[in-house]
Each structure stands twice: as C-alpha cells, then as structure tokens.
C-alpha positions as CSV (number, residue, x, y, z in Angstrom):
1,X,35.3,4.5,-29.7
2,X,37.7,2.7,-27.4
3,X,37.1,5.1,-24.5
4,X,33.3,4.5,-25.0
5,X,33.8,0.7,-24.8
6,X,36.1,1.1,-21.8
7,X,33.6,3.3,-20.0
8,X,30.7,0.8,-20.9
9,X,32.8,-2.2,-19.6
10,X,33.7,-0.4,-16.4
11,X,30.1,0.7,-15.8
12,X,28.9,-2.8,-16.6
13,X,31.3,-4.4,-14.2
14,X,30.2,-2.0,-11.4
15,X,26.5,-2.6,-12.0
16,X,27.0,-6.4,-12.2
17,X,28.9,-6.3,-8.9
18,X,26.2,-4.2,-7.3
19,X,23.5,-6.6,-8.5
20,X,25.4,-9.6,-7.3
21,X,25.8,-8.0,-3.8
22,X,22.2,-6.8,-3.5
23,X,20.0,-8.9,-5.8
24,X,19.1,-11.7,-3.3
25,X,18.3,-9.1,-0.6
26,X,16.0,-7.2,-2.9
27,X,14.4,-10.5,-4.1
28,X,13.8,-11.6,-0.6
29,X,12.4,-8.3,0.5
30,X,10.1,-7.8,-2.6
31,X,8.6,-11.3,-2.3
32,X,8.3,-10.8,1.5
33,X,6.3,-7.5,0.9
34,X,4.0,-9.3,-1.5
35,X,3.3,-12.0,1.0
36,X,2.9,-9.6,3.9
37,X,0.6,-7.3,1.9
38,X,-1.6,-10.1,0.4
39,X,-1.7,-12.0,3.6
40,X,-2.7,-8.9,5.6
41,X,-5.6,-8.2,3.2
42,X,-7.0,-11.7,3.7
43,X,-7.7,-10.9,7.4
44,X,-10.5,-8.6,6.2
45,X,-13.6,-10.3,4.6
46,X,-14.3,-9.4,0.9
47,X,-11.1,-7.4,0.5
48,X,-8.9,-10.0,-1.2
49,X,-9.7,-10.8,-4.8
50,X,-8.4,-14.3,-4.2
51,X,-10.8,-15.0,-1.3
52,X,-13.4,-17.0,-3.1
53,X,-11.1,-19.4,-4.9
54,X,-8.7,-19.7,-2.0
55,X,-11.5,-20.6,0.4
56,X,-13.0,-23.2,-1.9
57,X,-9.5,-24.7,-2.6
58,X,-8.8,-25.0,1.1
59,X,-12.2,-26.5,1.7
60,X,-11.5,-29.1,-1.0
61,X,-7.9,-29.9,0.0
62,X,-9.0,-30.3,3.7
63,X,-12.0,-32.5,2.6
64,X,-14.3,-29.9,4.2
65,X,-12.6,-29.8,7.6
66,X,-11.5,-26.2,7.1
67,X,-14.0,-23.9,5.6
68,X,-15.0,-20.3,5.1
69,X,-13.7,-17.7,7.6
70,X,-11.4,-20.3,9.3
71,X,-9.8,-21.0,5.9
72,X,-9.1,-17.3,5.3
73,X,-7.7,-16.7,8.8
74,X,-5.3,-19.7,8.4
75,X,-4.2,-18.5,5.0
76,X,-3.9,-14.9,6.1
77,X,-1.7,-16.0,9.0
78,X,0.3,-18.4,6.9
79,X,1.1,-15.7,4.2
80,X,1.8,-13.0,6.8
81,X,4.3,-15.3,8.5
82,X,6.0,-16.0,5.1
83,X,6.2,-12.2,4.5
84,X,7.6,-11.5,7.9
85,X,10.1,-14.3,7.6
86,X,11.3,-13.2,4.2
87,X,11.5,-9.5,5.2
88,X,13.3,-10.2,8.5
89,X,15.6,-12.9,7.1
90,X,15.0,-14.9,10.3
91,X,14.0,-18.6,10.2
92,X,14.5,-18.6,6.4
93,X,14.4,-22.4,6.1
94,X,11.1,-22.6,7.9
95,X,9.8,-19.6,6.0
96,X,10.7,-21.2,2.7
97,X,9.1,-24.5,3.7
98,X,5.9,-22.5,4.4
99,X,6.3,-20.7,1.1
100,X,6.6,-23.9,-0.9
101,X,3.7,-25.6,0.8
102,X,1.6,-22.5,0.2
103,X,2.6,-22.4,-3.4
104,X,1.6,-26.1,-3.9
105,X,-1.8,-25.1,-2.6
106,X,-1.9,-22.0,-4.7
107,X,-1.4,-23.9,-7.9
108,X,-4.1,-26.5,-7.2
109,X,-7.1,-24.4,-8.5
110,X,-5.7,-24.8,-11.9
111,X,-6.6,-28.5,-11.6
112,X,-9.6,-28.3,-9.2
113,X,-11.4,-25.5,-10.9
114,X,-10.3,-25.5,-14.6
115,X,-13.5,-23.9,-15.8
116,X,-12.7,-20.8,-13.6
117,X,-9.0,-20.7,-14.3
118,X,-9.0,-21.3,-18.1
119,X,-11.2,-20.1,-20.9
120,X,-9.6,-22.8,-23.1
121,X,-7.9,-25.6,-21.0
122,X,-4.9,-25.7,-20.8
123,X,-3.9,-22.9,-23.1
124,X,-5.8,-19.8,-22.3
125,X,-6.0,-18.8,-18.6
126,X,-8.6,-16.5,-17.2
127,X,-7.5,-13.5,-15.2
128,X,-7.7,-15.8,-12.1
129,X,-5.6,-18.4,-13.9
130,X,-3.0,-15.7,-14.9
131,X,-2.9,-14.6,-11.2
132,X,-2.1,-18.2,-10.3
133,X,0.5,-18.8,-13.0
134,X,2.5,-15.8,-11.8
135,X,3.3,-17.8,-8.7
136,X,5.8,-19.8,-10.8
137,X,8.0,-16.7,-10.5
138,X,7.5,-16.8,-6.7
139,X,8.5,-20.5,-6.7
140,X,11.7,-19.7,-8.7
141,X,12.4,-16.8,-6.3
142,X,12.1,-19.2,-3.4
143,X,14.5,-21.6,-4.9
144,X,17.1,-18.8,-5.5
145,X,16.6,-17.5,-1.9
146,X,16.9,-21.0,-0.6
147,X,20.3,-21.4,-2.3
148,X,21.6,-18.8,0.1
149,X,20.5,-20.2,3.5
150,X,23.9,-22.0,3.9
151,X,25.9,-18.9,2.7
152,X,25.4,-19.3,-1.0
153,X,25.7,-16.1,-3.0
154,X,25.6,-14.6,-6.5
155,X,29.0,-13.9,-8.1
156,X,29.4,-11.0,-10.5
157,X,31.8,-13.0,-12.6
158,X,33.0,-16.6,-12.8
159,X,36.0,-17.4,-10.6
160,X,39.2,-17.6,-12.7
161,X,40.9,-21.0,-12.7
C-alpha cells in the first residue's frame, strides 16, 4: 500500500509540475483558436450562428452608426485579431484589452434582448443565452492569461517559507 501511495504521490507531483509549466500556454492557445475560428467564420455571411444577434447588438450599441455587413466585418476583424494575438503571444496587453472590450459587448444581449436570451428571465437561458454565458469562462481565462504579461506564472506547489 505504501508503494502505491508513493507512486501516486510521485505521479501527482510530476503531473502538477507539467500542468503548471504548460497550463497558461494551452489556455492562451485554446482561447486564441476559438477567437480565430469564430472570427474567421464571421467574414462569411450567414455562416456564423451568432451573426443575427451580434449585428443587432452592435447596431444598438453604436446607436445605428454601425450596421449590417459593416458590423460583421468589424467584429470578424476584431475577433480574428484577438485570436492571432493570443496564439502568437505578441501584443498580449493590447490583445487582452480587445478581448475584454469584446466580452463586454458579447454579454450585452442578455440585457438588450432578454426575450431572445432567456425563456424565463433571469433563470432559464435559451440556447443563445447559454452561448453568451459561456463567455464568463473566456473572461476568467483572459484574467488568468493577463496575470502572466509581467512574468507571472503558475507554481506547482506553494513556496516553502
């Protein structure tokens, strides 16, 4: 039993160290791929499932100044830039600023279009509402990634005092 516990502890330590070394990179790359993919799709009319609500949200937030195709091209470019920034690791501060601004816009349909984002406000989101709520995870990922722009990192174990 002791050998089993020692093997488990050794394996656990190695896995934890590996996760601490690689977790932020994988987080940054995976969120970057999502933004690059979804952003790229928005360049093509009627391909993105978020096109309708995204266009209407941008129209409302810009007081009608930006509408239709222009709104989608701007959003597609914005999301693609976020994706490229996260994947490359260059200009992370600027990339995260774009990400947080985009996320603020992404959450607004919950308030602008509650009839479309909830079946029972505010407790039961529709499929579109669920799609929007998942962005809370992306916001949290952005915060974690942001903690590393000045050299912050994950530690596999607390430092001994």
